[in-house]
N, C-alpha and C positions, 0 to 999 in steps of 0.2 A: 692583836697578834694577826688575826686573819687578814685585816686591811693591809697590814705591812707586808705579808706574804703576796697578796695579790699585786701590790705595787712592785715587788722584786719581780714576779713572774711577767709583769707588764714590760719591765725593762729588759728581761731576757728576750721577750718577743721582739722588742725594738731592734735587737742585735741582728736578727735575721729577717727583718721586714724590709722589703725594697724601699730605697730611699731616692727621691727625684734627684737628677744629676745636678740641679741648681741648689741643693741643700747647703752647700758650703758657700759662705760669703765670700766674695772676691776681694774683700779688704784684707791686705796682708797683715799677719801678726808682727808687731814689732817688739814685744815683750818676750823674754825668756822666763816662763813660769817656773816658780820654785815656791813651795814644793810641787809634788807631782801634779800637773795641770788638771788631771781628771779628778784626783783626790781633793784638791784644795783651790782650784781655780787660779785667777791672775794673782800676781804678787808685785811687790815693789822691786822687781828684777832689774837687772842691767839691760839697758837698751842698746843694741848694736845691729849694724846690717848683718844680713844672713851669711855673707861670705867671710865674716870674722868672728862669728859666734864660736865659743868653745864646742867641742864635740859633746852631743847629747844623746843618751840612750832614749830618754823620752823628750818629745819635742812639741813645740806649739800645735794645738789641735784645732780642727775645724769644728763647726757647729752643726749639730744633727738637724736643728730646725732653721738653719739659715740665719737670716737677720731678724727672726722672730716677727715676721710680717712687717718689717720696718722698724719695730720698737728698738732693737739693739742698735741699729745703724743711727738712729735719731740720738740715743742716749750717748753713743760714742762721739757723735758730732758735737755734742755738747760738753764732752769731757768726762763722761761716765762709761767705764767698761764693765759690764756685768757678766757674770759667769755663774752657770747653774749646772752641777755636775753630780753624777750619781756613780758610786763604785761599790761593787758587791764581791765579797770573798766567800766562797763555798768551799768547805774542806771536810774530809772524812778520813778516819784511820781504819782500814780493813784489818790491821794487826798491830800489836803493841800497845803500850800505855796501860792505864788503869783498866779501861773497858773500851769497846769499839762504838763509834758514834759518827754523826754528821752534824755540822754547825755552819750557820751562816751569820756573817757580820756586814753591815752596810754603813756607808757614809754619803749623806746628801749635803752637799755644800753650796750655798748661795754667797757669792762675793761681789763686792763693787769696788772698783778702783777709780778713784776721783783725781782726775789731771787738774790740779789747782792753777796751772798755768792758763789752761783754757777757761776755767770757771771763774777765777778771781785774778787772773794776771799776775800770780806769784810765780816767778821763773824757777824751774827745777824742783816745784813742789808737788806732792801728791798725798793722798790719804786713802788708806786701805781699810775696808770694813769686812770682815769674814764671819759667816755663821755656819754652823754644822748642826745636822740632826743625824744621830747615830742610833742604830738598833741592832738587835741580834745576840748570839751568844758565842762563847768561846770553845773551840775544839781542845785547846790546850788546857784550859782550867777545868772543863767539865769531864774530859774523857782520857786525855794523854797523861797530864800531871806534869808537864815540862815548863821550864822557865822562860825559854824563847818562843813566844807564842807563834802559831803557825798562820795566824790572820792578822795582818797589819791594820785592818780597818776596825778592829775590836778595841775598845777602851773609850770610856765616856759616853756609855749609851743613853743619851738624852739630848736636848737642845742645848747648844752652847753659843755664846757670842765669843768669837775666837779673837783675831786681831782687830783692834781699832787704833791705827797707827799713823802718824804724820811722818813723812820723809822729805828731807831737803837735800837737794844735790847742788853742789858749789864747785867754783874753779873748774869748769868744763868737766864736770862729773870726777874730778880728782878726789873730792871730799864729799861725804854724805853722812847723814845722821838720821836716826829714826827714834821716835819717842811716842810713848802711849801704852796700850795694852798689846803686848807682843810676846812671842815665844822665842827662846833662845835658839830652838831648833831651827827656826826659819833661816838664820844667818851663819850660826857655827856648826862645825862638825857636819858639813854638807858635801855629799858626792853625788853627782847626777846619776851615776851607775846604779847607785843603791835603790833608786825609785822604781826599778824594774822589778824588784822582788816582792813576793807575798809575805815571806818569813819576816816577822817584826825584828829579828836580830839585826837585819840590814837596814829595812825600808825607813826613810826618813833620816834617822841618825842611828849610829851604832848604839845598841840598847844599853850597854853597860853602865854609861854614864847616868842614865836614870836610876838604875839600881843602887848606885854608889852615892848619888847626889840628889836628895829630894828637892833641892832648889832648881834643878834643871827643867825646863819646860819645852813642850812641843805640841803641834796641832793635835787634837782641838783644844788644847789648854794653853792660856796666855795669862800674863800678869804684867803688872807695871814695870816698865824697863825703858832703858835708853841705849843706843848703840852709836858709835862713831867709827867710821871707816876712812882711811887715808890711802891713796895710791900713790907712792913715792915715784914709781915709774909705771909704764903700761904694762909691765909684767908682774908687779909685785903689789901686794897691799898689807895693811895692818889694821886690825879692828879690835875694839874692846867693848864690852857690854856689862852693864849693871842692871840687876833685876831684883824685885821683891821675891824673896825665896820662900815665902809662906806657902807650903803645900796644901794647907786646909782650904784655901780659896778656890782650888781646883776640884773639890769634891762635887760629885754630879749634881748635888741639890743647890749648888751655888749658880750654876748655869753660866759661869763665865761673867756673871755681872756683880761679883762681890768685889767692889772697889776699895776694900781696905788696904792700908799701906802699913803692915805690921812687921815686915822683915821676917826672917834675917835676911842679909844681903848674900845674893849670888853673883859672883863676878866671874868673867870669862874673857880671855883674849886669844886672838889667832893671828898668824902671819901666813901669807900664802904666796906661792910662785907659780906663774904661767909659763909653760914651755911651748914654743912653736905656736902660739896663739894670735899672732900678728899677721896681717894680710900677706906680707912677703915671706912668711915662714912656710915650712913644710906641713904636711898634713898629720904628723905625728905629734898630736897635741897632747899635752899633759897638764895636770893640775896637782900641786903638791902643797900640803897644808900641815901646820903644827900649832898647837895650842895649850893652854893651861886654864885651870879653873880653881876657884876657891869658894867653898860654900860654908857659911857661918851658922848652919843649922846645929842645933843640939842633938847628937846622934847617940844611940845606945851603944855601949862597949860590949863585944860579944863575950859571953861567959861571965858576966858580972851584972850587978844591978846599978853599975855606975853609967854615966853618960859623959860625952865628950863633946865640947863645941868646936867646930871648925873641921873641915877635911879638905884636901886638895888632890889634884891629879894632873896628868898631861896626856896628850894624845897626838897622834899623827895619822894622817890619810892621804891616799894618792889615787889618781887615775891616769892612765897612759894608753894612747892609741899606738898599737903595735903594727896593725896592718890596715892601711886605708883601703877601701874596695874601688874608690873612683875619686873624682875631684872633690875637694873639700866641700864645695857648696852642696853636695848631696847628702853630707853628714852620714856617709856609710863607712863602716869600719869595725875592726875588732880591737878591744882593748882589754887591759887588765886593771884591777883595782884592789884597794885593801885598806885597812885600818887597824890601829892598835890603840888600846887604852890601858894606862897604869894609874892606879890609885895609890897614894903615898902611904896611907895608914890602913893596914889590913885588919886593924882592931875593930874598925867601924864600916869598912867597905865590903860589900858582899862579894863583889867580882873584882878583885884588884888587878888581875890580868885577863884581857879580853883581846880577841882579834877577829877580823873578817877578811876574807880574800876571794877572788874569783875572776872569771873571764866573761866579758859581755860583748854583744855585737849588735848592730843595727844594719839592716839591708843585706843579709848574707846573700839573698836571691835577688838579681836585679829586677825580676818581675814583681817583687814586693819590697820595694826600698824602704818602706817605713816600718816593717816588721822588726821586733827585738828579741833577742834570746840571750840566756846567761846560765851559768852554773857558778855556785858560790858555797862557801863554808863559813859558818859561825861557830866560834869556840869560846868558852868561858871557863876559867878556873876560879872555884870558890876559895875564899879566904881561908888561910891556914889557921888563923885565929878562930874562925868560926867552926872549922872542922874540930879543933881541939876542944872547943865548948861542947859540941855535939857528942864527941867521944866520951867526954866526962859525963854527960847527961845519959849516954847509952849504958854506962856501968850501973846506973840506977834503974834504968827502964830500957831493957833490950830492944824495944820496938822503936827507939829513937833513930831516925835516919841520920847518917853522917854524909855530907855532901862533898864531892870532889870535883867534878867537871861536867859540863854538858855540851853537846856538839850537834849542830844541824847542818845538813847538806840540802841544797835546793837546785833543781833543774827547771827551767821554765822557758816558755816560748809565747810572745804576745803577737797576735794577729791584728793588725790595724785595719779597720774597716770603715767604709762609707766616708771616704775623703778624710780619714784620720780623725773623725769625730766620735768614733767608738773603738773599743778593743775587746777581744776574747782571748783569755790567756790560760791555757791548760798549765797545771803546776804539779810537780812531784817533790816530795821532801822526804827526808830520812832523819829521824830524831833519834841520836844515840844517847843513852843513859839519861832518859827523861827525869827531870828533877835533880840530877846529879848525885843520887844516892843509891843507885842500883836496886830501887824498889820495884821498878816497872821495867818491862821488856822494851827494847828498841821499837819505835813506831815508824810505819810507813805512812805518810799522808798524801793522799790523792785529792786534788782540788782544782779549782779554776777561779779566775777573777774576771769580772765583767765591768766595763766602764763605759759610760755614756756621757759626752759632754754636750748639752742641750744648746 
């Protein structure tokens, strides 16, 4: 534990330590990282010129240590793009919850993206290998008692092998597929705006799908899976994914290297529309997505000793630029975003209704064009069947909580530092009705995020 804290304080010191002006490589980034490039490094993202990229709140980052004394440049020249990144979430609740406290959660990610066109002359092919080391504790679990955790970097506190995936692009990038050890959250239910926030209700993917479907996966957990994506037009896409939905292989003691394929099947599909995303379009860029999923897991039925196999749901999410601040190449503007999740069977789904919404912006100040900020809301309604079972249990034991809803609000500002290789992000959250049952007082969370892309 002492060594870990020393490592964290060294990272904090890096944020405020002067960096030479040549610290960032002059090689331009051609990948749109997904997920958050500081949290998870490079991915098998879409490649596109900077002037036709969709609006991004988080953008490709520089490197604190430049070209790693020539090592990174040499690797990239041979077709290997490495990324080493640290992210730290620190938060405390001066009021509300079960008790007051402070917690820290961290993620150190090492990722390698192999360009198989350069390496083996396989055109349009690449391979991604991701690893993660996590440590720390959870403010929500230990002090507040709420469901939507305040620190998105908490979860899976050990070493993990995450994605180990092959991707093949065909037909001028109109068709692509991935296969291997992958996480569904890398490709489905993704909104770039969400990566700005520390509250886990937003960050990465809207969290209700994980509470309603044990087969859904996200960084740092992966499973066997395959996806296929087709772009019928430049503005539209359709994609499907099939995954091994065995939640047990994601246990921390498996370290992401349990290669068993026991099922059950988790299936998900999504269709998307890009508005104003082409070079001749305006800067009012928007992304609109809708999807469905089916999980063949055996799930407990609320209020009984029975179980039921199979659950399903659907979702929608969007982001839309409302006010561009400058020409689109600068990627500066203000937009709105939101998501909604419905689960079809409240007898097994903990949160059958859930939504997020908010406003986010990048480059509000022309002197700080890479800074980002946002305000957002997360709301989840607990299942009526779950409430009925808890009310029945409460008749026998008055101490039994009855869950109704939980809500979280977040206000955040991300300072981009040192040629966009680092960030410092003060963060304020308000957790209403922690745990959903009125057992604890509303909590105020004050914290910050620190990110270093080495």
